[in-house]
C-alpha positions as CSV (number, residue, x, y, z in Angstrom):
1,M,-3.1,4.5,-16.2
2,K,-4.8,4.3,-12.8
3,R,-8.1,5.6,-11.5
4,K,-8.5,6.6,-7.9
5,R,-12.0,6.2,-6.6
6,C,-13.8,7.6,-3.5
7,I,-14.1,4.6,-1.2
8,T,-17.7,5.5,-0.3
9,T,-19.3,6.5,-3.6
10,R,-16.8,4.7,-6.0
11,E,-16.7,7.8,-8.1
12,V,-13.4,8.5,-9.9
13,Y,-11.8,11.7,-8.5
14,K,-8.3,11.4,-9.9
15,W,-6.6,10.0,-13.0
16,K,-3.0,9.0,-12.8
17,V,-0.3,8.0,-15.3
18,R,3.3,7.4,-14.6
19,L,6.5,7.0,-16.6
20,T,8.5,4.1,-15.2
21,I,11.7,2.3,-15.9
22,D,12.3,-1.4,-16.2
23,G,14.0,-2.1,-12.9
24,S,14.5,-5.7,-13.8
25,K,17.5,-4.7,-15.9
26,Q,19.3,-3.0,-13.1
27,R,22.4,-4.8,-11.8
28,Y,23.3,-5.0,-8.2
29,G,26.5,-3.1,-7.3
30,L,26.3,-1.1,-10.5
31,H,22.9,0.5,-10.6
32,Y,21.9,0.0,-6.9
33,D,23.2,-1.3,-3.6
34,K,20.4,-1.0,-1.0
35,M,16.6,-1.2,-1.6
36,Y,15.0,-1.5,1.8
37,S,12.8,1.4,3.2
38,P,10.6,1.1,6.3
39,V,6.9,1.7,6.3
40,V,4.7,2.3,9.3
41,T,3.2,-0.7,11.0
42,W,-0.5,-1.2,11.4
43,A,-0.1,-1.5,15.1
44,T,1.3,2.1,15.2
45,T,-1.5,3.4,12.9
46,H,-4.1,1.7,15.1
47,F,-2.5,3.1,18.3
48,F,-2.5,6.7,17.0
49,L,-6.0,6.5,15.7
50,T,-7.1,5.2,19.1
51,Q,-5.3,8.2,20.8
52,S,-7.1,10.6,18.4
53,V,-10.5,9.2,19.5
54,L,-9.6,9.1,23.3
55,H,-8.3,12.7,23.3
56,G,-10.4,14.3,20.6
57,W,-7.5,15.1,18.3
58,H,-7.9,16.8,14.9
59,S,-6.9,14.8,11.9
60,R,-6.1,15.6,8.3
61,Q,-5.1,13.4,5.4
62,L,-2.3,14.4,2.9
63,D,-0.8,12.9,-0.2
64,F,2.7,13.7,-1.5
65,L,2.2,14.3,-5.2
66,M,4.3,12.0,-7.4
67,A,6.3,11.3,-4.3
68,Y,9.3,9.4,-5.7
69,T,10.0,11.9,-8.4
70,Q,10.4,14.7,-5.9
71,A,13.7,13.1,-4.7
72,P,17.0,13.5,-6.6
73,L,18.7,10.4,-8.0
74,E,21.0,8.4,-5.8
75,R,23.4,7.8,-8.7
76,E,23.5,8.4,-12.5
77,L,21.0,6.3,-14.4
78,Y,19.9,6.0,-18.0
79,M,16.8,4.5,-19.6
80,E,15.7,3.5,-23.1
81,I,13.7,6.1,-25.0
82,P,10.1,5.1,-24.4
83,K,7.7,4.2,-27.2
84,G,5.8,7.2,-28.5
85,V,8.6,9.7,-27.8
86,T,9.8,11.3,-31.0
87,V,13.5,11.8,-31.5
88,T,14.0,14.9,-33.6
89,G,16.8,15.7,-36.1
90,G,16.6,12.3,-37.8
91,L,18.7,10.6,-35.1
92,D,18.7,6.9,-34.7
93,R,16.8,6.3,-31.4
94,S,18.5,2.9,-30.9
95,K,21.8,4.7,-30.4
96,Y,20.6,7.1,-27.7
97,A,19.3,6.9,-24.2
98,L,17.6,9.3,-21.7
99,R,19.6,10.3,-18.6
100,L,17.4,10.6,-15.6
101,V,17.4,13.7,-13.5
102,K,14.9,12.6,-10.9
103,N,14.1,9.5,-8.9
104,L,11.7,7.4,-10.9
105,Y,9.1,4.7,-10.2
106,R,10.1,1.0,-10.6
107,Q,13.7,1.6,-9.8
108,K,14.8,-1.0,-7.3
109,Q,16.0,1.7,-4.9
110,A,13.2,4.2,-5.6
111,S,11.4,3.8,-2.3
112,R,14.6,3.9,-0.3
113,V,15.7,7.1,-2.0
114,W,12.3,8.7,-1.4
115,Y,12.3,7.7,2.3
116,Q,15.8,9.1,2.9
117,Y,14.9,12.4,1.1
118,L,11.6,12.8,3.0
119,T,13.2,11.9,6.4
120,K,16.0,14.4,5.9
121,G,13.6,17.1,4.8
122,L,11.2,16.7,7.7
123,K,14.1,16.7,10.2
124,E,15.4,20.0,8.7
125,L,11.9,21.4,9.1
126,G,12.1,20.7,12.8
127,F,10.2,17.3,13.0
128,T,11.5,14.7,15.4
129,Q,11.7,11.1,14.3
130,S,10.3,8.4,16.6
131,S,12.9,6.0,18.1
132,K,10.3,3.3,18.3
133,D,8.9,3.4,14.8
134,K,11.1,5.2,12.2
135,C,8.2,6.3,10.1
136,I,5.1,6.8,12.2
137,F,4.1,9.7,9.9
138,I,4.5,8.0,6.5
139,H,3.4,5.0,4.5
140,V,5.1,5.5,1.1
141,D,3.3,8.7,0.3
142,D,-0.1,8.6,2.1
143,T,0.1,10.6,5.3
144,I,-2.1,11.3,8.3
145,I,-1.4,14.3,10.6
146,L,-2.9,14.2,14.1
147,G,-2.8,16.8,16.8
148,P,-4.8,18.2,19.7
149,V,-4.9,21.8,18.4
150,K,-6.3,22.5,14.9
151,G,-4.1,25.5,14.4
152,D,-1.0,23.4,15.1
153,V,-2.1,20.8,12.5
154,D,-2.6,23.6,9.9
155,E,0.8,25.0,10.7
156,A,2.4,21.6,10.3
157,I,0.8,21.2,6.9
158,R,2.0,24.7,5.8
159,L,5.5,23.9,7.0
160,V,5.7,20.7,5.0
161,K,4.4,22.4,1.9
162,T,7.4,24.7,2.0
163,R,9.6,21.7,1.2
164,F,7.5,19.2,-0.6
165,Q,4.7,19.1,-3.2
166,L,1.7,18.2,-1.2
167,G,-2.0,17.6,-1.9
168,E,-4.6,17.9,0.9
169,E,-7.4,15.3,0.9
170,G,-9.4,16.7,3.7
171,H,-10.5,14.9,6.8
172,L,-9.6,11.3,7.2
173,C,-12.0,9.0,5.4
174,D,-10.0,6.8,3.0
175,Y,-6.6,5.7,4.0
176,L,-4.8,3.1,1.9
177,G,-8.1,1.7,0.7
178,I,-9.6,1.5,4.2
179,K,-12.8,3.3,4.8
180,V,-12.6,5.4,8.0
181,T,-16.0,6.3,9.5
182,K,-16.4,8.6,12.4
183,L,-19.5,7.8,14.5
184,L,-21.7,10.2,16.5
185,D,-20.2,9.0,19.8
186,G,-16.8,10.1,18.6
187,T,-15.5,6.6,17.9
188,I,-14.3,5.4,14.5
189,T,-14.6,2.2,12.5
190,L,-12.2,0.8,9.9
191,T,-13.7,-1.3,7.1
192,Q,-12.5,-2.7,3.8
193,P,-15.8,-3.6,1.9
194,H,-14.3,-3.3,-1.6
195,L,-11.3,-5.5,-0.7
196,I,-13.7,-8.1,0.7
197,D,-15.8,-7.9,-2.5
198,A,-12.6,-8.4,-4.6
199,I,-11.7,-11.5,-2.6
200,L,-15.2,-12.9,-2.9
201,K,-15.1,-12.3,-6.7
202,D,-11.7,-14.0,-6.9
203,L,-13.1,-17.0,-5.1
204,N,-16.4,-16.9,-7.1
205,L,-18.4,-16.5,-3.9
206,Q,-20.4,-13.3,-4.7
207,S,-23.7,-14.9,-4.0
208,P,-24.6,-15.1,-0.2
209,R,-23.9,-18.4,1.4
210,T,-24.6,-19.0,5.1
211,T,-24.2,-22.2,7.2
212,G,-25.9,-21.0,10.3
213,R,-23.0,-22.2,12.4
214,S,-19.3,-21.5,12.8
215,T,-16.8,-23.5,10.8
216,P,-13.5,-24.3,12.6
217,A,-10.3,-24.1,10.6
218,L,-8.7,-27.3,9.5
219,S,-5.2,-28.3,10.8
220,S,-2.5,-27.5,8.2
221,V,-1.1,-31.0,8.9
222,L,-4.3,-32.6,8.0
223,L,-4.6,-30.5,4.8
224,H,-1.0,-31.4,3.8
225,K,-1.6,-35.2,4.2
226,D,-5.1,-35.3,2.8
227,P,-5.1,-37.7,-0.3
228,N,-8.0,-35.9,-1.8
229,R,-6.0,-32.7,-2.4
230,I,-5.5,-31.9,-6.1
231,P,-3.6,-29.1,-7.9
232,F,-5.4,-25.8,-8.5
233,D,-6.2,-24.8,-12.0
234,D,-3.7,-22.3,-13.4
235,S,-6.4,-19.6,-13.7
236,F,-6.7,-19.6,-9.9
237,H,-4.3,-17.0,-8.5
238,Y,-3.7,-18.4,-5.1
239,R,-0.8,-16.1,-4.1
240,S,-2.7,-13.0,-5.1
241,I,-5.7,-14.0,-2.9
242,I,-3.4,-14.8,0.0
243,G,-1.9,-11.3,-0.4
244,K,-5.3,-9.7,-0.2
245,L,-6.3,-11.7,2.8
246,N,-3.0,-10.9,4.5
247,F,-3.6,-7.1,4.0
248,L,-7.2,-7.5,5.2
249,E,-6.3,-9.3,8.5
250,K,-3.5,-7.0,9.3
251,S,-5.4,-3.8,8.8
252,T,-9.1,-4.4,9.9
253,R,-9.8,-8.1,10.5
254,P,-7.3,-9.6,13.0
255,E,-9.6,-12.5,13.8
256,L,-8.8,-14.0,10.3
257,A,-5.0,-14.1,11.2
258,Y,-4.8,-17.8,12.0
259,A,-6.8,-19.1,9.0
260,V,-4.9,-16.8,6.6
261,H,-1.5,-17.8,8.0
262,Q,-2.4,-21.5,7.7
263,C,-3.4,-21.0,4.0
264,A,-0.2,-18.9,3.4
265,R,1.9,-21.9,4.2
266,F,0.9,-23.6,1.0
267,C,1.8,-20.7,-1.4
268,T,4.6,-22.7,-3.1
269,N,2.4,-25.7,-3.8
270,P,-1.3,-24.8,-3.4
271,L,-3.7,-27.7,-3.6
272,S,-7.5,-27.8,-3.3
273,L,-9.9,-30.2,-1.6
274,K,-12.3,-32.1,-3.8
275,T,-14.9,-31.2,-1.1
276,T,-15.0,-27.4,-0.9
277,L,-14.9,-25.9,2.5
278,L,-14.4,-22.2,2.6
279,I,-16.1,-19.5,4.8
280,V,-15.3,-15.8,4.4
281,G,-16.9,-13.6,7.0
């Protein structure tokens, strides 16, 4: 179960539940061969959002409904009968399995199958794929459509709906957890207040702490050799925090890149300083 919230009001506007398979049981060469599927880079996203501001383009946000399940299977697959599903006729459920008829979440190749299906469908609808970024119009299933003429944007949406199940989410305001705010002068701002709050909560830094001065990052070499470094407690999820910081710096806070990359170098053996020194802006 998952709740999707409005990034501004935090009100729940959609409840989601998915049936998934246990992809860890798939065997390479038998159940799958290739898994990779490209996603749009943040550099491309920033570029087109900048163009939309400079040229006054219209924008709409779309969501492919249960995207992976819209694509057919790449090969024949079976799954155990899920708990809670009743087998009628007095059959022994341990002797039967379900044969999948659609691509399903948690398959190792699920994202690749969906990407290939979507790309093929869009090309058949007359769209042209960029040679510079193979998916400038897609990030898994969250989509932004930009164009100088509102009628052309509406027509593009109508065309895609003839091939795919599509949900319209109105004007661009919440993209991949990023709050997009359009200002009166026509510019836009990208912020991630809820991700920052989550990081501060993970670090137990919810209360305001200010130093009144900037704090330079420590050299990773000095950190590595510091004799006062001790192992983190098992309850401190270092990798998870680094992952959140990595997404934050790539999408809206590039000035954090150096500090985040330095911290990421210690993911295999994170240690802490007895003297705490951590500033999150």
